[in-house]
C-alpha positions as CSV (number, residue, x, y, z in Angstrom):
1,M,19.1,-47.0,-67.2
2,C,22.0,-44.6,-67.5
3,G,20.0,-41.5,-68.7
4,D,17.6,-40.6,-71.5
5,R,20.2,-40.8,-74.2
6,G,21.3,-44.3,-73.3
7,S,18.2,-46.0,-74.8
8,R,18.6,-44.0,-78.0
9,T,22.3,-44.7,-78.6
10,A,22.6,-48.4,-77.6
11,P,21.7,-50.4,-80.7
12,S,21.2,-54.1,-80.8
13,A,24.3,-56.0,-81.9
14,P,25.0,-54.7,-85.5
15,S,25.8,-57.0,-88.3
16,V,28.8,-56.0,-90.3
17,D,27.6,-55.0,-93.7
18,G,30.7,-53.3,-95.1
19,A,34.4,-53.9,-95.0
20,V,37.3,-51.5,-94.2
21,R,37.7,-49.3,-97.2
22,A,40.8,-47.2,-98.0
23,G,40.7,-43.9,-99.7
24,R,41.1,-43.5,-103.5
25,P,44.5,-43.7,-105.1
26,G,46.0,-40.2,-105.5
27,V,44.0,-38.7,-102.6
28,R,46.3,-37.3,-100.0
29,A,45.7,-38.9,-96.6
30,M,44.2,-36.5,-94.1
31,T,45.7,-38.3,-91.0
32,T,48.9,-39.7,-89.9
33,N,47.2,-42.5,-87.9
34,P,48.2,-46.0,-88.9
35,P,45.8,-48.1,-91.0
36,G,42.8,-49.4,-89.2
37,T,39.7,-47.7,-87.7
38,K,39.2,-46.7,-84.1
39,P,35.9,-46.8,-82.2
40,A,37.0,-43.6,-80.4
41,Y,36.3,-41.9,-83.8
42,S,32.9,-43.2,-84.6
43,M,29.5,-41.8,-85.5
44,R,26.0,-43.3,-85.9
45,I,23.6,-42.2,-88.5
46,R,20.0,-43.0,-89.4
47,V,19.0,-42.6,-93.0
48,R,16.1,-43.3,-95.2
49,G,16.4,-46.7,-96.8
50,P,17.3,-45.6,-100.4
51,A,20.0,-43.3,-99.0
52,A,22.2,-46.2,-97.9
53,A,23.7,-46.3,-101.4
54,T,24.7,-42.7,-101.0
55,V,26.4,-43.5,-97.7
56,A,28.4,-46.3,-99.5
57,A,29.4,-43.8,-102.1
58,V,30.6,-41.3,-99.5
59,V,32.7,-44.0,-97.8
60,A,34.2,-45.0,-101.1
61,D,35.4,-41.4,-101.6
62,A,36.8,-41.0,-98.1
63,P,40.4,-39.8,-97.8
64,G,41.0,-42.2,-94.9
65,T,39.9,-45.6,-93.6
66,I,36.3,-46.2,-92.6
67,T,34.5,-49.3,-91.4
68,V,30.7,-49.6,-91.9
69,H,28.4,-51.5,-89.5
70,S,24.8,-51.5,-90.4
71,D,21.6,-52.8,-88.7
72,E,18.7,-54.2,-90.6
73,S,16.0,-51.7,-91.8
74,D,13.4,-50.8,-89.3
75,P,9.6,-51.1,-90.1
76,A,9.7,-47.7,-91.8
77,G,12.5,-48.8,-94.0
78,D,15.1,-46.5,-92.4
79,R,18.7,-47.8,-91.8
80,R,20.8,-47.2,-88.7
81,I,24.5,-47.3,-89.6
82,T,27.6,-47.0,-87.5
83,L,30.8,-45.6,-89.1
84,D,34.2,-46.0,-87.5
85,A,37.0,-43.7,-88.8
86,D,40.8,-44.0,-88.5
87,G,41.1,-40.6,-86.7
88,G,39.8,-37.1,-86.2
89,P,40.5,-35.7,-89.6
90,T,38.7,-38.5,-91.4
91,L,35.7,-38.3,-89.0
92,R,35.4,-34.5,-89.6
93,W,35.5,-35.1,-93.3
94,L,32.9,-37.8,-93.1
95,V,30.5,-35.6,-91.1
96,G,30.7,-32.8,-93.6
97,A,30.4,-35.1,-96.6
98,L,27.4,-37.0,-95.3
99,R,25.5,-33.7,-94.4
100,Q,26.3,-32.3,-97.8
101,R,25.4,-35.4,-99.8
102,L,22.4,-36.7,-97.8
103,G,20.6,-33.5,-96.8
104,A,17.1,-34.3,-95.6
105,D,17.7,-38.0,-95.9
106,L,20.1,-37.8,-92.9
107,L,17.6,-38.3,-90.1
108,L,20.1,-38.6,-87.2
109,A,23.8,-38.1,-86.8
110,E,25.6,-38.4,-83.4
111,D,29.2,-38.8,-82.3
112,L,29.3,-42.0,-80.3
113,V,32.1,-40.8,-77.9
114,F,30.0,-37.9,-76.8
115,A,26.8,-40.0,-76.7
116,A,28.5,-42.4,-74.4
117,A,30.0,-39.7,-72.2
118,S,26.7,-37.9,-71.8
119,T,25.3,-41.0,-70.0
120,G,27.7,-40.6,-67.1
121,K,28.5,-44.4,-67.7
122,L,27.3,-45.4,-64.2
123,V,24.0,-45.0,-62.3
124,Q,22.8,-45.5,-58.8
125,R,20.1,-48.1,-58.0
126,A,18.0,-48.6,-55.0
127,C,19.0,-51.7,-52.9
128,A,16.3,-51.4,-50.2
129,A,12.7,-52.3,-51.1
130,T,10.5,-49.3,-51.8
131,T,7.3,-51.0,-53.0
132,T,5.0,-50.5,-50.0
133,S,4.5,-47.9,-47.2
134,H,6.0,-50.5,-44.8
135,D,9.1,-50.7,-47.0
136,L,9.5,-46.9,-47.1
137,A,9.1,-46.7,-43.3
138,L,12.3,-48.7,-42.9
139,S,14.2,-45.7,-44.5
140,D,12.3,-43.1,-42.5
141,A,13.7,-40.9,-39.6
142,D,12.5,-43.3,-36.8
143,A,14.3,-46.2,-38.5
144,D,17.4,-44.2,-39.1
145,R,17.4,-43.1,-35.5
146,R,17.5,-46.7,-34.2
147,V,20.4,-47.6,-36.4
148,I,22.4,-44.5,-35.6
149,D,21.8,-45.0,-31.9
150,Y,23.2,-48.5,-32.2
151,L,26.2,-47.4,-34.3
152,A,27.1,-44.6,-31.8
153,D,27.7,-47.4,-29.3
154,H,29.2,-49.9,-31.7
155,P,31.2,-47.9,-34.3
156,R,33.0,-51.0,-35.5
157,H,29.7,-52.3,-36.9
158,V,29.3,-49.4,-39.4
159,D,30.3,-51.6,-42.4
160,R,27.8,-54.2,-41.3
161,F,24.8,-51.9,-41.2
162,T,25.6,-49.4,-44.0
163,G,26.7,-49.6,-47.6
164,R,30.2,-48.2,-46.9
165,S,31.9,-51.6,-47.3
166,R,30.8,-51.6,-51.0
167,R,31.6,-48.0,-51.7
168,V,34.9,-46.7,-53.2
169,A,35.8,-43.1,-53.8
170,L,37.6,-42.6,-57.1
171,L,39.4,-39.2,-56.7
172,T,41.4,-37.0,-59.0
173,D,42.7,-33.5,-58.7
174,A,43.0,-33.4,-62.5
175,S,46.8,-32.8,-62.3
176,A,47.7,-35.7,-64.6
177,V,44.8,-36.6,-66.9
178,L,46.2,-38.7,-69.8
179,D,48.6,-36.4,-71.7
180,F,46.8,-33.1,-70.9
181,E,48.2,-30.3,-68.9
182,P,46.5,-29.8,-65.5
183,L,42.8,-29.3,-66.0
184,A,39.9,-27.8,-64.2
185,P,38.6,-30.7,-62.1
186,E,35.2,-31.0,-63.8
187,A,37.0,-31.4,-67.2
188,A,38.5,-34.7,-65.9
189,L,35.0,-36.2,-65.3
190,P,34.9,-38.2,-68.6
191,A,38.1,-40.0,-67.8
192,V,37.2,-40.6,-64.2
193,E,33.8,-41.9,-65.1
194,S,35.4,-44.3,-67.5
195,Q,37.8,-45.6,-64.8
196,A,34.9,-45.9,-62.4
197,L,33.0,-48.0,-65.0
198,H,35.9,-50.3,-65.5
199,L,36.6,-50.7,-61.8
200,H,32.9,-51.4,-61.1
201,L,32.7,-54.1,-63.8
202,A,35.9,-55.8,-62.5
203,T,35.1,-55.6,-58.8
204,G,31.3,-55.3,-58.4
205,L,32.0,-52.4,-56.0
206,D,30.1,-49.1,-56.1
207,V,32.8,-46.8,-57.5
208,V,32.0,-43.1,-57.2
209,P,33.9,-40.7,-59.5
210,L,34.9,-37.5,-57.6
211,P,37.0,-34.7,-59.1
212,V,38.2,-32.4,-56.3
213,A,39.4,-28.8,-56.4
214,A,42.7,-29.4,-54.6
215,R,45.3,-26.6,-55.0
216,D,48.1,-28.7,-53.5
217,P,48.8,-32.1,-51.9
218,G,47.7,-30.8,-48.6
219,D,44.2,-30.0,-50.0
220,L,44.1,-33.4,-51.6
221,A,44.9,-35.1,-48.3
222,T,42.3,-33.1,-46.6
223,A,39.7,-34.1,-49.2
224,I,40.5,-37.7,-48.8
225,A,40.3,-37.5,-45.0
226,L,37.0,-35.6,-45.2
227,L,35.4,-38.2,-47.5
228,A,36.9,-41.3,-45.7
229,P,34.0,-41.9,-43.3
230,G,31.7,-42.7,-46.2
231,F,33.9,-45.0,-48.2
232,A,35.7,-48.3,-47.7
233,A,38.7,-47.1,-49.7
234,T,39.9,-44.3,-51.9
235,V,41.7,-44.7,-55.2
236,L,43.6,-41.8,-56.7
237,V,43.5,-41.6,-60.5
238,H,44.7,-39.1,-63.0
239,T,46.7,-37.4,-60.2
240,H,50.4,-36.5,-60.5
241,L,52.6,-39.0,-58.7
242,H,54.3,-36.5,-56.5
243,R,50.9,-35.3,-55.3
244,V,50.0,-39.0,-54.6
245,D,53.1,-39.5,-52.6
246,A,52.7,-36.3,-50.7
247,A,49.0,-37.1,-49.9
248,R,50.0,-40.5,-48.6
249,A,52.7,-39.0,-46.4
250,A,50.2,-36.4,-45.0
251,L,47.6,-39.0,-44.3
252,G,49.7,-41.7,-42.7
253,S,49.4,-45.4,-43.5
254,E,46.7,-46.4,-41.0
255,S,44.2,-43.6,-41.4
256,H,42.4,-44.8,-44.5
257,L,42.7,-47.4,-47.3
258,L,44.4,-45.4,-50.1
259,L,45.4,-46.9,-53.5
260,D,46.5,-45.3,-56.7
261,T,46.7,-46.3,-60.3
262,V,50.5,-46.1,-60.6
263,N,51.8,-47.9,-57.6
264,D,48.8,-50.3,-57.3
265,G,48.2,-50.6,-61.0
266,L,50.7,-49.7,-63.7
267,A,53.8,-50.7,-61.7
268,V,52.4,-54.1,-60.8
269,A,51.4,-54.8,-64.4
270,A,54.7,-53.6,-65.8
271,T,56.7,-55.8,-63.4
272,A,54.5,-58.8,-64.5
273,A,55.1,-57.9,-68.2
274,V,58.9,-57.8,-67.6
275,L,58.8,-61.3,-66.0
276,G,56.6,-62.5,-68.8
277,Y,59.0,-61.3,-71.4
278,L,62.0,-62.8,-69.6
279,R,60.2,-66.1,-69.2
280,A,59.5,-66.3,-72.9
281,R,63.1,-65.6,-73.7
282,G,64.4,-68.2,-71.2
283,V,66.2,-65.5,-69.1
284,T,66.0,-65.9,-65.4
285,P,65.4,-62.7,-63.5
286,G,68.7,-62.9,-61.6
287,R,70.6,-62.8,-64.9
288,A,68.4,-60.2,-66.6
289,R,69.7,-56.8,-67.5
290,V,66.9,-54.2,-67.5
291,A,66.9,-50.5,-67.9
292,V,64.0,-48.3,-66.7
293,V,63.8,-45.0,-68.6
294,D,62.6,-42.1,-66.5
295,P,61.9,-44.2,-63.4
296,A,60.3,-41.4,-61.4
297,R,57.2,-41.9,-63.5
298,G,56.8,-45.5,-62.4
299,G,56.2,-45.1,-58.7
300,D,57.4,-48.3,-57.0
301,L,58.2,-50.0,-60.2
302,A,62.0,-50.1,-59.6
303,G,61.6,-51.4,-56.1
304,M,59.2,-54.1,-57.4
305,L,61.7,-55.2,-60.1
306,V,64.3,-55.6,-57.4
307,A,61.8,-57.5,-55.2
308,V,61.0,-60.0,-58.0
309,G,64.7,-60.7,-58.4
310,V,65.9,-58.7,-61.4
311,G,69.6,-58.9,-61.0
312,D,70.9,-56.0,-63.1
313,L,68.7,-52.9,-63.0
314,T,69.7,-49.5,-64.6
315,L,67.6,-46.5,-63.7
316,Y,68.1,-44.1,-66.7
317,D,67.3,-40.4,-66.6
318,P,66.9,-39.3,-70.2
319,V,66.9,-35.6,-69.2
320,E,70.3,-35.8,-67.6
321,Y,72.0,-38.3,-69.9
322,G,70.3,-37.8,-73.2
323,I,69.4,-40.6,-75.7
324,Q,72.8,-41.5,-77.1
325,A,74.1,-43.0,-73.8
326,L,71.0,-45.3,-73.8
327,H,71.8,-46.4,-77.3
328,R,75.4,-47.2,-76.2
329,L,74.0,-49.3,-73.3
330,A,71.5,-51.2,-75.5
331,A,73.8,-54.0,-76.6
332,D,74.2,-55.1,-73.0
333,L,70.4,-55.0,-72.1
334,D,67.7,-57.7,-72.3
335,L,64.9,-55.2,-72.0
336,I,64.1,-51.5,-71.8
337,V,61.0,-50.3,-69.8
338,D,60.1,-47.0,-71.4
339,L,58.0,-44.7,-69.1
340,I,58.5,-41.5,-71.0
341,G,57.7,-42.4,-74.6
342,L,61.0,-42.5,-76.4
343,A,60.8,-41.1,-80.0
344,A,63.9,-43.1,-81.1
345,P,64.5,-46.1,-78.9
346,P,67.6,-48.2,-79.5
347,P,67.3,-50.9,-82.1
348,G,67.9,-54.5,-81.3
349,V,66.5,-54.5,-77.8
350,F,62.9,-55.1,-76.8
351,V,61.1,-52.0,-75.4
352,L,58.2,-52.4,-73.1
353,R,56.2,-49.2,-73.4
354,A,54.5,-48.4,-70.0
355,R,53.9,-44.7,-70.2
356,P,51.2,-43.8,-67.6
357,E,49.7,-41.1,-69.7
358,T,49.1,-43.3,-72.8
359,P,48.1,-46.9,-71.8
360,P,47.6,-49.3,-74.7
361,P,44.0,-49.9,-75.9
362,L,42.0,-52.3,-73.9
363,A,42.0,-54.8,-76.7
364,A,45.8,-54.7,-76.8
365,A,46.4,-55.1,-73.1
366,T,48.1,-58.5,-73.6
367,R,51.1,-56.6,-75.1
368,G,51.4,-53.7,-72.6
369,P,50.5,-52.9,-69.0
370,R,47.4,-51.2,-67.9
371,P,46.4,-50.3,-64.3
372,L,43.3,-52.5,-64.7
373,H,45.5,-55.6,-64.8
374,A,46.2,-55.4,-61.0
375,L,44.2,-52.5,-59.5
376,P,40.8,-54.3,-59.3
377,G,42.2,-57.3,-57.5
378,L,44.3,-55.2,-55.1
379,L,41.3,-53.0,-54.4
380,R,39.1,-56.0,-53.6
381,A,41.9,-57.3,-51.3
382,A,42.2,-54.1,-49.4
383,V,38.4,-53.8,-48.9
384,T,38.1,-57.4,-47.9
385,T,40.9,-57.4,-45.4
386,R,40.6,-53.7,-44.3
387,R,44.3,-53.5,-44.6
388,P,46.5,-51.2,-46.7
389,I,48.2,-52.7,-49.7
390,T,51.9,-53.5,-49.0
391,S,54.9,-54.1,-51.2
392,K,54.7,-57.8,-50.6
393,A,51.0,-57.8,-51.6
394,R,51.9,-56.1,-54.8
395,V,54.6,-58.7,-55.5
396,A,52.1,-61.4,-54.9
397,A,49.8,-59.7,-57.4
398,V,52.7,-59.7,-59.9
399,H,53.1,-63.5,-59.6
400,A,49.3,-64.0,-60.0
401,L,49.4,-62.0,-63.2
402,V,52.3,-64.0,-64.5
403,A,50.5,-67.2,-63.7
404,A,47.5,-66.1,-65.6
405,T,49.4,-65.0,-68.7
406,P,49.1,-67.4,-71.7
407,P,52.1,-68.5,-73.7
408,G,53.2,-65.8,-76.3
409,A,51.7,-62.9,-74.4
410,L,53.2,-60.5,-71.9
411,L,50.1,-60.1,-69.8
412,P,46.7,-61.7,-69.5
413,A,43.7,-60.2,-71.3
414,L,41.7,-57.8,-69.2
415,D,38.5,-59.8,-69.8
416,H,40.1,-63.0,-68.3
417,P,37.2,-64.1,-66.0
418,R,39.6,-65.1,-63.2
419,L,42.0,-62.2,-63.4
420,A,40.7,-59.9,-60.6
421,P,39.8,-62.8,-58.3
422,A,43.3,-64.4,-58.7
423,V,45.1,-61.1,-58.0
424,A,42.8,-60.5,-55.0
425,A,43.3,-64.0,-53.6
426,A,47.1,-63.7,-53.8
427,A,47.1,-60.3,-52.1
428,I,44.6,-61.4,-49.4
429,E,46.8,-64.3,-48.5
430,V,49.7,-61.9,-47.9
431,L,47.7,-59.2,-46.1
432,A,45.9,-61.7,-43.9
433,A,49.3,-63.0,-42.7
434,G,50.3,-59.5,-41.8
435,R,52.9,-59.1,-44.5
């Protein structure tokens, strides 16, 4: 469905046939990653049946940690095996060792990250019937002419008689892709396609990944304005925050529904995590003492912390004040929100890591904020009400996240079935009231 490679690289649910296996004593580790394997460093191989024993021997010799997942043999007796490594060095060693030891018995070897990326991760599908000539005539020029003639006289009915209300533009100028330096726009496609996939799964909307060659915020604003007629909303992702702010200012608040992953995602989730931590500690927000390190990275985070009632908020610039002053403040703090990635945070005080460039893994999102905690619900609210997201709508989303968080966690799991609907409902109530 997502391309020719998709059917070849999507196995049935594998049964775990091997355990995590550490390297031999005395062998120097090739990676500084912590113990445990990572699906981002995975490969799938297909080998002749008797060669499975050789694969096990290679894994036993590995200088890092590898997990083995194996399917049953196919009718020809061949085995398809998935191998997860603990990092790039172990995976590179594994590829070389398997090729050397197996030779002709290695029938297929593919890196799963690149196999998944090559599918594009999303695909278009036809919504209109196309079975008969009568069906096709309903999408022919004469039919289009009738609808266009009607919309020319009734422009407010565009969303009723087109697919625009379901379509979202996911834009990036590639100025802030993870922890990379600014990239050529096309190089950002894998990250934008992944974000489009996650947003589609969470909202059901048609999310279109669109890297744009914008030299400055003015170009970015122009691109958004040019694309706006075809989309219900635009979401800026992997775009430097100062460019997001400048594009918003250039466009104005009423021209188009514009969201971004920092203000409408990370900042909301981080605020909810702060409240979750304070609640678990029995500290009321009004008595809490919170420091935000490098607040400029957090968008509206500081304003949201004030809006939810945090009584003592320190905005700490590590470039101006260095790290020692933060250590001296630590004894008087309940919590540090770290947006920069402190190498040596003060001991004795909880640090909430909320760095935009390095969100926690999806499986660990109950312990750290991700844009996906709030962005899908806020996007759905904006599209439903046709109103821009306001600060009060974001605060409502914060409280919806806190209400959905189970005891002992900072945030709800991203696969919580009611997460996006609960955030959307809270924001819609505020937006519908004009707040």
